BAKEMI-515435 format. One line per field, with one value per residue (C-alpha): residue number from 1; x, y, z. Coordinates in steps of 0.05 Angstrom, whole numbers. Layout:
! residues N
resi: [NUM/...]
xx: [X/...]
yy: [Y/...]
zz: [Z/...]
This chain:
! residues 707
resi: [1/2/3/4/5/6/7/8/9/10/11/12/13/14/15/16/17/18/19/20/21/22/23/24/25/26/27/28/29/30/31/32/33/34/35/36/37/38/39/40/41/42/43/44/45/46/47/48/49/50/51/52/53/54/55/56/57/58/59/60/61/62/63/64/65/66/67/68/69/70/71/72/73/74/75/76/77/78/79/80/81/82/83/84/85/86/87/88/89/90/91/92/93/94/95/96/97/98/99/100/101/102/103/104/105/106/107/108/109/110/111/112/113/114/115/116/117/118/119/120/121/122/123/124/125/126/127/128/129/130/131/132/133/134/135/136/137/138/139/140/141/142/143/144/145/146/147/148/149/150/151/152/153/154/155/156/157/158/159/160/161/162/163/164/165/166/167/168/169/170/171/172/173/174/175/176/177/178/179/180/181/182/183/184/185/186/187/188/189/190/191/192/193/194/195/196/197/198/199/200/201/202/203/204/205/206/207/208/209/210/211/212/213/214/215/216/217/218/219/220/221/222/223/224/225/226/227/228/229/230/231/232/233/234/235/236/237/238/239/240/241/242/243/244/245/246/247/248/249/250/251/252/253/254/255/256/257/258/259/260/261/262/263/264/265/266/267/268/269/270/271/272/273/274/275/276/277/278/279/280/281/282/283/284/285/286/287/288/289/290/291/292/293/294/295/296/297/298/299/300/301/302/303/304/305/306/307/308/309/310/311/312/313/314/315/316/317/318/319/320/321/322/323/324/325/326/327/328/329/330/331/332/333/334/335/336/337/338/339/340/341/342/343/344/345/346/347/348/349/350/351/352/353/354/355/356/357/358/359/360/361/362/363/364/365/366/367/368/369/370/371/372/373/374/375/376/377/378/379/380/381/382/383/384/385/386/387/388/389/390/391/392/393/394/395/396/397/398/399/400/401/402/403/404/405/406/407/408/409/410/411/412/413/414/415/416/417/418/419/420/421/422/423/424/425/426/427/428/429/430/431/432/433/434/435/436/437/438/439/440/441/442/443/444/445/446/447/448/449/450/451/452/453/454/455/456/457/458/459/460/461/462/463/464/465/466/467/468/469/470/471/472/473/474/475/476/477/478/479/480/481/482/483/484/485/486/487/488/489/490/491/492/493/494/495/496/497/498/499/500/501/502/503/504/505/506/507/508/509/510/511/512/513/514/515/516/517/518/519/520/521/522/523/524/525/526/527/528/529/530/531/532/533/534/535/536/537/538/539/540/541/542/543/544/545/546/547/548/549/550/551/552/553/554/555/556/557/558/559/560/561/562/563/564/565/566/567/568/569/570/571/572/573/574/575/576/577/578/579/580/581/582/583/584/585/586/587/588/589/590/591/592/593/594/595/596/597/598/599/600/601/602/603/604/605/606/607/608/609/610/611/612/613/614/615/616/617/618/619/620/621/622/623/624/625/626/627/628/629/630/631/632/633/634/635/636/637/638/639/640/641/642/643/644/645/646/647/648/649/650/651/652/653/654/655/656/657/658/659/660/661/662/663/664/665/666/667/668/669/670/671/672/673/674/675/676/677/678/679/680/681/682/683/684/685/686/687/688/689/690/691/692/693/694/695/696/697/698/699/700/701/702/703/704/705/706/707]
xx: [716/698/767/756/686/716/761/700/675/654/686/719/786/815/889/881/847/911/956/917/914/989/1001/961/998/1062/1122/1081/1107/1165/1234/1253/1199/1202/1199/1233/1192/1168/1138/1119/1081/1047/1029/998/959/934/911/878/843/819/785/753/728/697/661/636/612/571/541/520/496/450/423/408/370/330/310/293/247/215/205/171/123/102/92/42/6/2/-26/-82/-98/-102/-149/-194/-195/-213/-273/-295/-289/-330/-385/-385/-388/-449/-482/-465/-498/-560/-561/-551/-612/-652/-633/-650/-718/-732/-710/-756/-813/-794/-792/-857/-886/-856/-887/-955/-948/-929/-986/-1033/-996/-989/-1063/-1074/-1023/-1053/-1122/-1096/-1063/-1125/-1167/-1119/-1122/-1199/-1198/-1157/-1200/-1262/-1231/-1221/-1294/-1320/-1277/-1249/-1175/-1171/-1107/-1046/-1005/-1033/-1021/-953/-894/-848/-893/-889/-854/-911/-963/-930/-929/-1006/-1026/-985/-1022/-1088/-1074/-1064/-1126/-1164/-1144/-1183/-1249/-1304/-1303/-1379/-1388/-1319/-1303/-1301/-1257/-1209/-1200/-1187/-1135/-1102/-1099/-1066/-1020/-996/-991/-948/-906/-896/-876/-827/-794/-790/-760/-708/-692/-680/-638/-596/-584/-565/-519/-554/-538/-573/-638/-635/-625/-688/-732/-707/-723/-796/-804/-779/-851/-882/-893/-856/-791/-769/-785/-743/-683/-696/-694/-630/-598/-619/-596/-528/-513/-524/-459/-421/-404/-369/-308/-302/-285/-350/-314/-269/-330/-369/-313/-306/-382/-390/-332/-362/-432/-415/-398/-458/-507/-482/-498/-568/-602/-615/-596/-539/-521/-591/-583/-512/-534/-592/-546/-496/-553/-580/-513/-500/-569/-571/-505/-457/-504/-518/-445/-427/-484/-462/-389/-404/-465/-429/-373/-407/-422/-375/-306/-301/-230/-248/-310/-271/-222/-278/-311/-249/-233/-304/-311/-241/-256/-325/-299/-243/-296/-336/-273/-266/-338/-331/-297/-369/-421/-472/-503/-484/-470/-440/-397/-457/-496/-441/-430/-506/-502/-442/-477/-538/-498/-454/-493/-518/-447/-412/-458/-435/-364/-326/-359/-340/-269/-259/-289/-244/-183/-198/-209/-149/-102/-122/-112/-44/-23/-51/-19/48/43/19/81/122/80/69/8/-2/3/-49/-6/-32/-57/-82/-54/-20/16/35/62/105/129/153/187/221/246/274/304/333/281/248/173/134/158/215/202/252/242/304/324/260/240/169/176/166/183/140/80/94/98/32/-4/24/6/-66/-69/-41/-96/-147/-123/-127/-196/-215/-189/-229/-292/-302/-345/-300/-333/-324/-253/-213/-258/-255/-178/-170/-211/-164/-105/-133/-138/-64/-44/-82/-54/17/36/-5/-16/52/105/80/67/138/167/128/152/224/221/193/249/306/343/363/430/462/445/505/514/448/424/414/371/329/373/353/282/300/330/273/222/257/260/185/166/203/160/99/120/134/62/36/69/60/-9/-48/-25/-51/-120/-127/-78/-133/-181/-191/-173/-99/-90/-123/-76/-14/-34/-47/18/54/19/40/115/118/90/142/200/182/187/248/280/264/287/351/365/354/397/456/445/452/515/545/526/557/621/618/612/674/713/702/756/805/849/877/946/938/959/1005/1051/1095/1154/1154/1217/1189/1121/1113/1080/1013/939/905/861/798/812/820/755/718/745/727/656/651/673/620/567/588/585/517/492/516/479/415/411/409/423/437/411/476/516/464/464/540/550/507/541/611/593/569/627/673/638/645/719/729/694/730/799/782/773/847/912/973/1045/1090/1089/1012/1001/1038/991/930/954/964/892/864/903/867/803/817/834/768/733/757/710/652/671/643/687/661/674/745/756/731/782/835/823/821/887/916/888/923/989/979/990/1063/1089/1142/1116/1154/1120/1050/1032/1061/1022/957/966/974/922/883/876/875/797/784/756/814/777/777/850/862/822/864/930/904/901/977/1009/1060/1007/1018/1092/1110/1061/1029/972/1013/1015/938/937]
yy: [-1975/-1935/-1904/-1889/-1860/-1812/-1787/-1760/-1715/-1647/-1602/-1651/-1633/-1687/-1663/-1663/-1731/-1761/-1728/-1755/-1824/-1826/-1802/-1858/-1911/-1939/-1918/-1869/-1806/-1762/-1789/-1753/-1788/-1844/-1899/-1897/-1878/-1943/-1925/-2000/-2003/-1939/-1963/-2026/-1985/-1942/-2001/-2032/-1966/-1960/-2028/-2006/-1942/-1983/-2028/-1967/-1935/-1997/-1999/-1926/-1936/-1994/-1949/-1893/-1939/-1967/-1896/-1874/-1935/-1917/-1845/-1866/-1911/-1855/-1807/-1853/-1863/-1787/-1775/-1826/-1793/-1723/-1752/-1780/-1712/-1674/-1721/-1712/-1635/-1636/-1674/-1625/-1567/-1597/-1604/-1532/-1508/-1546/-1518/-1447/-1455/-1482/-1420/-1374/-1406/-1402/-1328/-1310/-1342/-1307/-1238/-1252/-1271/-1209/-1164/-1198/-1187/-1116/-1104/-1129/-1094/-1025/-1013/-1044/-995/-939/-958/-962/-894/-867/-897/-867/-799/-804/-820/-756/-717/-739/-713/-645/-651/-665/-610/-657/-679/-740/-772/-769/-749/-681/-667/-704/-658/-719/-737/-671/-700/-751/-696/-652/-707/-720/-648/-634/-690/-667/-595/-620/-660/-599/-558/-602/-598/-552/-490/-482/-551/-557/-487/-499/-564/-529/-471/-520/-560/-493/-469/-533/-531/-460/-478/-540/-497/-443/-497/-529/-460/-446/-514/-502/-433/-462/-518/-468/-426/-490/-511/-579/-593/-660/-632/-576/-625/-665/-605/-575/-643/-640/-566/-580/-600/-539/-470/-442/-474/-410/-373/-426/-409/-335/-344/-385/-330/-276/-314/-335/-262/-242/-223/-234/-161/-140/-109/-49/-87/-110/-146/-190/-205/-226/-273/-304/-313/-347/-393/-413/-421/-458/-525/-520/-509/-571/-610/-582/-569/-614/-562/-522/-484/-448/-430/-404/-363/-333/-316/-282/-244/-222/-196/-159/-129/-106/-104/-87/-41/-2/5/28/79/108/113/144/188/227/249/250/325/349/318/291/265/225/200/174/140/108/87/53/22/-6/-33/-65/-96/-119/-155/-185/-210/-238/-275/-310/-328/-366/-424/-439/-481/-426/-460/-471/-398/-367/-316/-285/-288/-250/-201/-182/-172/-123/-88/-76/-44/2/13/82/103/74/108/176/153/180/247/259/233/281/340/325/318/383/420/388/400/474/481/450/495/558/543/535/600/636/610/645/707/699/720/673/711/703/679/703/658/665/690/753/711/658/712/740/672/661/729/714/647/675/741/766/820/827/829/852/867/825/783/782/718/725/655/623/563/560/483/449/375/375/400/348/292/317/317/249/221/244/217/150/143/162/110/57/76/80/10/-17/22/27/-20/-61/-33/39/30/54/115/134/125/167/224/221/224/287/320/302/329/394/406/378/389/450/488/476/451/488/552/548/540/602/641/617/633/704/712/696/761/786/760/828/830/837/791/757/702/642/600/569/509/498/499/447/404/405/398/336/304/319/291/228/219/234/181/130/138/136/65/37/57/82/31/-31/1/19/-30/-72/-18/34/87/67/101/166/164/155/210/258/240/250/319/341/317/352/418/414/396/459/504/472/475/547/563/526/559/629/609/589/656/691/650/669/742/740/712/768/820/791/791/865/871/846/903/909/917/848/820/879/889/949/912/843/823/830/792/731/676/663/671/738/762/763/690/670/702/669/601/608/628/571/519/542/537/470/441/477/440/373/382/406/352/278/223/243/315/334/318/352/417/419/406/465/509/485/503/571/583/564/611/668/657/649/714/747/731/759/828/840/844/805/814/755/756/774/711/671/700/685/613/610/637/586/532/552/554/483/459/487/452/386/395/389/316/327/303/356/414/391/381/452/484/438/468/537/525/503/567/609/578/619/680/663/619/643/670/616/561/586/542/481/493/506/437/403/350/401/456/420/411/483/536/575/642/623/610/675/712/691/706/775/788/788/856/840/818/876/886/813/807/742/744/713/648/641/659]
zz: [103/165/162/88/100/151/97/57/110/87/66/17/-17/-64/-50/23/19/-17/34/93/60/47/118/148/107/140/98/60/98/83/79/142/183/233/178/115/52/16/-54/-68/-3/-16/-87/-59/-9/-64/-106/-47/-30/-100/-97/-33/-67/-124/-74/-38/-103/-121/-54/-57/-128/-107/-50/-101/-146/-89/-66/-139/-146/-79/-102/-167/-129/-81/-138/-170/-106/-94/-165/-153/-88/-120/-174/-120/-85/-150/-161/-89/-99/-160/-127/-70/-119/-149/-82/-66/-131/-115/-46/-72/-119/-63/-19/-75/-85/-10/-7/-65/-28/38/2/-32/33/67/11/22/98/90/41/95/152/123/114/180/212/174/200/271/263/234/292/341/309/306/381/395/346/384/448/414/388/458/487/540/529/571/542/583/525/525/599/611/598/586/526/492/432/421/432/381/330/343/341/279/242/270/248/177/178/207/147/100/142/123/167/181/214/247/265/338/336/286/333/391/350/324/397/420/361/378/451/437/388/441/492/445/429/505/515/459/489/559/530/491/557/591/535/526/452/454/479/429/374/396/401/336/300/328/311/239/217/252/222/282/261/228/295/332/285/298/373/367/324/372/435/409/396/468/501/434/422/485/451/408/345/314/257/302/347/286/264/331/340/271/287/353/327/265/300/346/287/255/316/329/261/202/151/186/120/121/193/185/126/164/222/178/142/210/232/165/163/235/272/214/178/241/255/184/185/253/230/161/175/230/183/116/117/168/151/81/92/154/117/59/107/145/83/57/124/136/68/70/135/113/52/92/142/84/60/128/127/60/101/129/91/71/11/-60/-80/-17/-53/-89/-22/14/-43/-40/35/26/-30/11/65/23/-42/-21/-3/-62/-112/-91/-73/-133/-135/-62/-79/-135/-96/-36/-81/-116/-50/-15/-74/-79/-4/-5/-63/-29/37/3/-35/28/63/12/14/-60/-97/-157/-222/-276/-334/-399/-454/-524/-589/-558/-507/-558/-604/-546/-531/-602/-604/-539/-563/-626/-601/-537/-533/-463/-472/-412/-341/-312/-248/-191/-153/-112/-128/-105/-152/-127/-127/-62/-49/13/-28/-80/-26/3/-67/-85/-17/-23/-95/-70/-17/-71/-119/-63/-44/-118/-128/-71/-74/-149/-188/-233/-296/-269/-242/-304/-312/-239/-236/-299/-265/-204/-250/-284/-218/-202/-268/-256/-186/-193/-266/-284/-220/-191/-240/-303/-261/-232/-302/-327/-268/-281/-353/-337/-286/-336/-349/-419/-447/-437/-362/-314/-254/-270/-220/-268/-223/-277/-275/-204/-228/-280/-228/-180/-239/-262/-192/-182/-249/-233/-171/-213/-265/-211/-182/-255/-265/-196/-178/-240/-290/-255/-252/-325/-359/-391/-410/-467/-412/-420/-485/-459/-398/-438/-489/-429/-397/-464/-473/-403/-417/-484/-454/-397/-447/-488/-429/-402/-470/-476/-406/-416/-481/-450/-394/-439/-475/-408/-392/-459/-446/-378/-410/-463/-407/-374/-439/-444/-393/-447/-471/-539/-508/-479/-547/-568/-506/-508/-480/-512/-476/-405/-417/-376/-414/-379/-395/-387/-330/-375/-394/-321/-301/-361/-344/-272/-291/-340/-292/-241/-295/-319/-248/-241/-303/-280/-214/-249/-303/-308/-359/-430/-416/-384/-446/-491/-451/-442/-514/-531/-479/-504/-575/-556/-512/-570/-617/-569/-557/-632/-647/-589/-611/-683/-651/-639/-676/-650/-645/-642/-566/-566/-608/-553/-502/-542/-551/-474/-466/-515/-478/-416/-452/-478/-407/-384/-443/-416/-358/-407/-422/-492/-549/-598/-553/-539/-615/-629/-581/-606/-674/-644/-612/-677/-711/-660/-680/-746/-704/-683/-739/-785/-852/-892/-851/-857/-917/-882/-817/-857/-889/-819/-793/-751/-805/-872/-872/-852/-900/-930/-915/-841/-842/-880/-831/-772/-809/-825/-748/-747/-739/-793/-842/-888/-877/-888/-945/-917/-963/-1019/-980/-990/-1063]
């Protein structure tokens, strides 16, 4: 059995168990072993082993039953024990409740007894205190202060408590009978108060925070407590302003004092508020007055800069001070302090700002025109001037004397930058220094000054001068510099528009003044656009007039050569000069315009260019070879028209080129050519007019092809 038990050792494997059992049986091994395999013997061994296993199973089963019986018995015993413990616990809990009730009863009795004792003791203590005060009062009444408490410096705290109470009592006594004693008590009261303040001051100088806290607590019930705070505030500022920057010194002082105030005084927020008020009403106000009063009447520009800088730094300082405990409404408190300092200056700020900008703008303009040795003209206005302007727009008549500006545009980027810079500073000051309710109105008044100086006095004046300097359309070799005026005016107005959006709009965006500003800006733009359009139109007329002058060099023999066999097919000299001139003007327009304006102006110039060439070609008669020369000229004009990059202009010259084919086509093919894609939609009279330009029109009887 022992051997069999060893076979059940963990881990148990049934197959391995059978193998090991067979191996241990003689004759149960493999056939190749030491003994021959004996199946009968192995079977007997298995049967015997099975019997042993049955006996082992019965033995184990009996042991298991015994253990189960023992477990049931112990479980019942444990259950009985738990029931006994529960009953004991319930009894203990009942005892605890009884004890708790007894303790509550005793505690109630003790509290009641304490209340009774306190009710007896409090009047007794009050009587003792009253007796003690009466004793001290008698000493003042006799005029002989014998008690040590009034003479010992170490008992000054106790003496202060006594004298403070006596002082309150003395206030209730009739003056006629106790005038002398009241005076003595008051004298001692003030003497002790003075000693306490001196002690506090000495402790502050020595840096003894604990002693300062003790003395401040005693002085809290004295009338001189406020004086103690004043002394503290005055003394903590000694040596604090050693640098030139009063704002940095103030911030550092408050940062240093804030912690100390919290350790010394029972209400630190009141002391800090009083310190800051003292600094604002004395140090800062004196500093601001000194800085502003010295420049207010002598240098307005510096005054405005100083006002902006001082106000900005003061508000920044106030923002830093909000981190301290100054009471429940510290923002309103600080705002009032700032207003008290700057109110007199802020009331007159916008008037001084406008006056400065008006003077400064006029000076910048005058300095520029003086540098050009130019005396500003008084441009006419009213009905007569308007009538002249209308006549000038609709005709080429020259009304009034012409101006020779020698190519000067009278527009200065430097002047514009100076004006915009001054206005930018004004907007910044206006944003900071104006009352929120007055900000849109003040910003609008600054904007009007910018419009007056920049748009009216400078840009508009330059446009007027430029318009007056545009020569008549029949002038020769005219300097068409108005496009330069256009270019510079556009660049300047972009800067003006940028400042309008970046600096003015945020100040007025949520106010009714926004509509006024936009209306004023629109009005300025429209006035400029009218003059720009007028000037560009006159300039285009001058360009066409210059082309017309060049085309006067065209000879009739150019299209009716005497020897048609020796003519080289090329464009004429007049055509070459016109194309060269047009190319320069196209480039000039591209440099002077921007955006869609380039295409618009070039389209108008191209249409007028085409009309001029069309009318010019109709002034001549053409031989067959002359027609070929005309086609070559138009081809060169069309090549020049490509520089416009305007489809309409190119289409017009394509059509003109097709019309010129009528000058050279065989008479029998005229009808077919007129029905072509380029000419089929044109007016028959126009086609006929071109055919009539042929030298052989009469002889070849070409008119019948249009009948």
